C-alpha positions as CSV (number, residue, x, y, z in Angstrom):
1,M,122.3,82.3,104.1
2,L,120.8,81.7,100.7
3,P,120.7,77.6,99.7
4,A,123.5,76.9,97.6
5,E,122.0,75.8,94.4
6,L,119.5,79.1,94.1
7,Q,122.8,81.5,95.0
8,L,124.5,79.1,92.0
9,H,121.9,80.3,89.9
10,L,121.6,84.0,90.8
11,E,125.6,84.4,90.2
12,E,125.0,82.9,87.4
13,L,122.2,84.7,85.8
14,L,124.3,88.2,87.6
15,G,127.5,86.9,85.9
16,E,129.1,87.9,88.6
17,R,129.4,86.4,92.5
18,F,128.1,87.4,95.7
19,A,130.4,89.3,98.1
20,S,127.9,88.4,100.8
21,N,124.5,87.5,101.4
22,K,122.5,87.3,104.6
23,A,119.2,86.3,105.4
24,V,116.3,89.0,106.0
25,G,113.3,88.5,108.6
26,G,110.3,89.8,109.0
27,G,108.0,88.1,106.2
28,D,105.0,85.9,106.8
29,I,105.0,83.8,103.3
30,H,108.6,84.1,101.9
31,R,112.0,83.8,102.6
32,A,114.1,86.8,102.0
33,G,117.9,87.4,101.5
34,E,119.8,90.7,100.8
35,I,122.8,90.2,98.2
36,T,125.7,92.1,97.5
37,T,128.1,91.1,94.8
38,V,131.9,91.7,94.3
39,S,131.1,94.9,92.4
40,G,129.0,96.3,94.9
41,G,125.6,95.4,93.5
42,Q,123.1,95.2,96.3
43,F,119.8,93.5,95.5
44,F,116.8,91.5,97.0
45,V,115.3,88.4,96.6
46,K,112.1,86.7,98.1
47,Y,112.1,82.5,97.2
48,N,110.2,80.0,98.5
49,T,109.3,76.4,97.6
50,G,105.7,75.9,97.7
51,L,103.3,75.3,95.1
52,Q,101.6,78.2,94.0
53,S,104.8,80.6,95.2
54,A,105.8,80.8,91.1
55,D,102.5,82.2,90.2
56,M,103.0,84.5,93.6
57,F,106.2,86.1,92.4
58,R,104.9,86.0,88.6
59,T,102.1,88.1,88.9
60,E,104.2,90.6,92.3
61,A,106.3,91.5,89.4
62,L,103.8,92.2,86.5
63,G,102.3,94.6,89.6
64,L,105.1,96.2,89.9
65,A,105.6,96.8,86.6
66,L,102.4,98.4,86.2
67,L,102.9,100.7,89.1
68,G,106.3,101.6,88.1
69,A,105.4,102.6,84.6
70,S,102.6,105.4,86.3
71,R,106.1,107.1,86.7
72,V,104.9,108.9,89.8
73,I,106.0,106.9,92.6
74,A,108.5,104.1,92.9
75,V,108.8,100.6,93.2
76,P,112.2,98.6,93.3
77,K,113.9,97.6,90.0
78,I,113.0,93.8,88.8
79,A,116.1,92.4,87.9
80,A,115.1,89.0,87.4
81,Q,112.0,86.3,88.0
82,G,111.8,82.4,88.0
83,S,112.4,78.8,89.3
84,I,116.0,76.9,89.9
85,G,114.9,73.4,91.1
86,N,112.4,73.1,94.1
87,F,113.2,77.6,94.4
88,S,110.9,80.1,93.1
89,Y,112.3,83.9,93.2
90,L,111.8,86.9,92.6
91,L,115.3,89.3,92.4
92,M,114.6,92.6,92.9
93,A,117.4,95.8,93.6
94,F,117.6,96.7,97.3
95,I,116.3,99.4,98.6
96,A,118.6,101.5,101.2
97,P,116.3,103.1,103.9
98,G,116.4,106.8,104.4
99,P,114.6,108.9,106.8
100,R,111.0,109.5,107.1
101,T,110.7,113.1,107.0
102,R,107.2,115.1,107.0
103,R,108.5,115.7,103.6
104,F,108.4,112.0,103.0
105,W,104.7,111.5,103.8
106,E,103.5,114.4,101.9
107,S,105.1,113.5,98.6
108,F,103.7,109.7,99.4
109,G,100.2,111.5,100.3
110,Q,100.8,113.2,97.3
111,A,102.0,110.7,94.4
112,L,99.4,107.7,95.7
113,A,96.5,110.4,94.6
114,T,98.5,110.9,91.6
115,L,98.4,107.2,90.7
116,H,94.5,106.6,91.6
117,G,94.5,108.8,88.7
118,T,95.9,106.1,86.3
119,T,92.6,104.8,85.0
120,S,90.8,102.1,83.1
121,A,87.4,101.1,81.0
122,H,86.8,98.5,84.0
123,F,87.4,97.2,87.3
124,G,89.2,94.1,87.5
125,F,92.9,93.4,86.2
126,S,94.1,91.8,83.2
127,H,95.3,88.6,85.7
128,D,94.5,87.6,88.8
129,N,96.7,87.9,91.6
130,F,97.2,87.3,95.4
131,I,96.3,89.1,98.7
132,G,98.9,87.4,101.2
133,S,99.5,84.0,99.9
134,L,95.4,83.9,99.0
135,P,94.5,84.0,95.5
136,Q,92.3,87.1,94.3
137,S,90.1,87.3,91.6
138,N,90.2,90.4,89.3
139,S,87.5,89.5,86.7
140,R,86.9,92.7,84.9
141,R,83.4,93.9,85.9
142,D,81.7,97.1,84.9
143,T,80.6,98.4,88.4
144,W,82.5,98.7,91.8
145,A,79.5,97.4,93.7
146,D,79.3,93.6,91.5
147,F,83.7,93.8,91.5
148,Y,83.5,94.0,95.4
149,T,80.8,92.0,95.5
150,L,81.8,89.2,93.6
151,E,85.7,89.6,93.1
152,R,86.6,90.4,96.8
153,L,83.7,90.0,99.6
154,Q,82.0,86.9,98.1
155,P,85.3,84.7,97.3
156,Q,86.7,85.1,101.0
157,M,83.5,85.0,102.7
158,R,83.0,81.3,100.6
159,L,86.9,80.3,101.9
160,A,85.7,81.5,105.5
161,R,82.7,79.3,105.0
162,Q,84.0,76.1,104.3
163,G,86.9,76.6,106.9
164,D,83.9,77.3,109.5
165,L,85.2,80.3,110.3
166,L,81.9,81.9,109.9
167,D,78.3,80.8,109.5
168,A,75.3,81.0,107.2
169,G,73.8,84.3,109.3
170,D,77.7,86.1,108.4
171,E,76.9,84.9,104.7
172,K,74.0,86.4,105.2
173,R,74.4,89.8,105.8
174,L,76.9,89.9,103.7
175,D,74.9,89.9,100.5
176,T,72.7,92.5,102.9
177,L,75.7,94.4,102.7
178,C,76.4,93.6,99.1
179,S,73.0,94.8,97.7
180,K,73.9,97.8,99.3
181,L,76.9,98.9,98.1
182,A,76.1,100.7,95.0
183,A,74.1,103.8,97.3
184,L,77.3,103.1,99.5
185,C,79.9,103.9,98.1
186,P,80.6,106.8,95.4
187,E,80.9,106.2,91.5
188,E,84.3,106.7,90.6
189,P,86.2,105.4,88.0
190,P,88.5,102.5,88.4
191,A,91.6,103.5,89.9
192,L,95.1,101.3,89.6
193,T,95.4,100.7,93.6
194,H,98.6,99.3,95.3
195,G,95.6,96.9,97.1
196,D,97.3,96.1,100.1
197,L,98.6,99.3,101.5
198,W,100.0,98.4,104.7
199,S,102.9,99.9,107.2
200,G,104.5,97.2,105.9
201,N,104.2,97.8,102.2
202,F,106.3,100.1,101.3
203,L,110.1,101.6,101.6
204,C,111.8,105.0,102.2
205,D,114.3,105.1,100.4
206,R,118.2,107.2,101.2
207,E,116.5,110.4,99.6
208,S,113.2,110.0,101.7
209,R,111.2,109.2,98.6
210,P,108.3,106.2,99.2
211,V,108.9,103.1,97.1
212,L,105.9,100.7,97.3
213,I,106.2,96.9,97.4
214,D,104.3,93.7,97.7
215,P,101.4,95.0,95.4
216,A,98.0,93.1,95.2
217,A,97.3,95.7,92.2
218,S,94.1,96.1,90.1
219,F,91.8,98.8,88.9
220,A,89.2,99.4,92.0
221,H,88.1,101.9,94.4
222,R,90.7,104.4,95.5
223,E,88.9,104.0,98.7
224,M,90.7,100.9,98.7
225,D,94.0,101.7,99.3
226,M,92.9,104.5,102.2
227,A,90.6,102.0,104.4
228,M,93.6,99.3,104.4
229,S,96.0,102.4,105.2
230,R,94.1,103.2,108.5
231,L,93.2,99.7,109.3
232,F,96.4,98.7,111.1
233,G,97.7,102.3,111.5
234,G,101.6,103.6,110.8
235,F,101.0,106.1,108.4
236,D,101.2,109.9,109.0
237,D,98.8,112.4,109.0
238,V,100.8,114.5,106.6
239,F,100.5,111.4,104.3
240,Y,96.6,111.9,104.9
241,Q,96.9,115.8,103.9
242,G,98.9,115.7,101.1
243,Y,96.4,113.0,99.7
244,E,93.8,115.0,100.1
245,D,95.7,118.3,98.6
246,T,96.0,116.5,95.8
247,W,92.4,114.6,94.9
248,P,89.8,114.7,98.4
249,L,87.9,112.1,98.7
250,E,84.6,112.1,98.7
251,P,82.4,113.2,102.0
252,G,81.8,110.6,104.4
253,F,84.6,108.9,103.6
254,D,84.4,107.8,106.9
255,D,81.3,106.6,107.4
256,R,82.1,104.0,105.0
257,L,85.2,103.4,105.5
258,E,84.8,99.9,107.3
259,V,82.6,98.7,104.2
260,Y,86.4,98.9,102.3
261,Q,88.4,97.3,105.4
262,L,86.0,94.6,105.6
263,Y,87.6,92.7,102.6
264,Y,91.2,92.6,104.4
265,L,89.3,91.8,107.8
266,L,88.0,88.3,106.2
267,V,91.3,87.6,104.3
268,H,92.6,87.9,107.3
269,V,89.9,85.8,109.0
270,N,90.9,83.0,106.4
271,L,95.1,83.2,106.9
272,F,94.8,83.9,110.8
273,G,91.7,82.1,111.8
274,G,89.3,83.5,114.3
275,G,91.2,86.2,115.9
276,Y,89.5,88.5,113.0
277,V,86.0,86.6,112.9
278,E,84.3,89.3,115.6
279,S,85.8,92.5,113.9
280,V,84.1,91.2,110.4
281,R,80.9,90.3,113.0
282,R,80.6,93.9,114.0
283,I,81.1,95.7,110.4
284,L,78.4,93.2,109.1
285,R,75.8,94.5,111.9
286,H,76.6,97.4,111.5
287,Y,75.8,98.3,108.4
288,V,73.4,95.7,108.6
């Protein structure tokens, strides 16, 4: 059940009472609920009382809006985003699940490749956002090597050093790796990326169409999304074939895969602790 203050506010916002609302599990950061109004409307709400939750929901809504504006892949329609009392919230249309058919995976890969064709003059974004619950800086940079170094890898390393999770040797090896990024990563235009593309951050609707959720969007290297999709599994081979048929990756992606995964593993070190430290160190040793 939603807190009474939040429920009353949302009912007033929507202009009708709720027939039902129930808690939805599975999130690591926010609480969530599924709402059905008396007229049959269905909504999904995320809410939190944390100090940075308002900014998290605001930037998530902005990211969803930009991804949706591409008109190549669906996102949930935003109904409202705001605060009431101690609660911040993001209210979206509810996406009823459907079967993940072969056609779903193929169209997902094709749509992501097309999304990545949305470009910008610079790497970065119009605003900073979050990766999980961690701030993610998106200052614009002219090159991928500079953006990945200054806006992604080094901030996470500094955070890990402050928490005594990684040491000076790790930081030195990261600096060496960063000096090699221009040679390791193919030169491509900035691509509009989801930014946190693991298997928990997409849905399949009733018509078996892909729907993106929970973005950490920016204009980055498109191989970031592809690397994240392979970090924890959950994507069918047909997805990758659909992507390759639409916009093939440059040769040698498997050899540089972990360069991109390093950022997400550093994030996991800072979010979840030492269990990911050895994975980070193995990648640093491999490339350095």
